[in-house]
N, C-alpha and C positions, 0 to 999 in steps of 0.2 A: 811655622809649622814644618816639620821635617817630612820630606818625601820618601816614603819607604816602598814606592812602587817597584824599585829595582831589587828589592829584597836585601838591601845593604843598610847597615846602620853605621853612623859615624862612630869612630873609636872613642871620641870624647863624650858621646851622648850620655852614658851612665853617670859620668862625673858631673856633667852639666845638670842633669836631673837631681843628683844628690845635693849639689850646691844650691839649686833653686829651692828644694825642699827645706834645707837647713836655713836659708834666708827667711822663708815663710814661717818656719817654726820660731825663729828668733823674733820676728816682728810680732807674732802671736804672743809670745812670752812678755815682750816689752809692753804691749797694749794691756794685757791682763794685769801685769804688775802695776801699771799706772792706775788702772781702775781700782785695784785692791788698795793701793796707797790712799787714794781719794776716799774710799769707803772707811778705812781705818782712822781717818782724820775726823770722821763724824762723831759728834758728842754722845749720841744715844742710839739704841737699837732702832727707834722710830726714824731717826735721821738717816741711819744706814739704809733702811728699806725705802725711804723716800728717794735717796740718791740712786739706789738700784733702779727704781722705776724710771727715774729721769734718764739714766744711762740706757736702759732698754728702749725707751721712746726715741732717744737720739740715734741709736744704732739702727732702729727700724726706719727712721726718717732718711738716714744716709743710704740705707739699702734700697729704699724706694726710689730715691733720687738717682742712684747709680743704675738701677734696673731700667728706669725711664729713659735715661741717656743711652743705654745700650740698645733699647728697643728702637729708638730714633735712628741710631747709627746703622742698625742691621735691617731695618724695615723700610 
């Protein structure tokens, strides 16, 4: 975390934030592309929707796990 109490900002802060955002966006695109590829491999609309539900449940489970871990580390 950057300390802004002196009212100063490091010169490279905007560039660092831009690079961080670009990396996050890239990761987001890779993940969605992977999910899309998996869905496009499904043989029927029903199989696509079944796979979507599976992805949703797995993402929720991962989110719950991460949140639980963060609660333990901050609490």
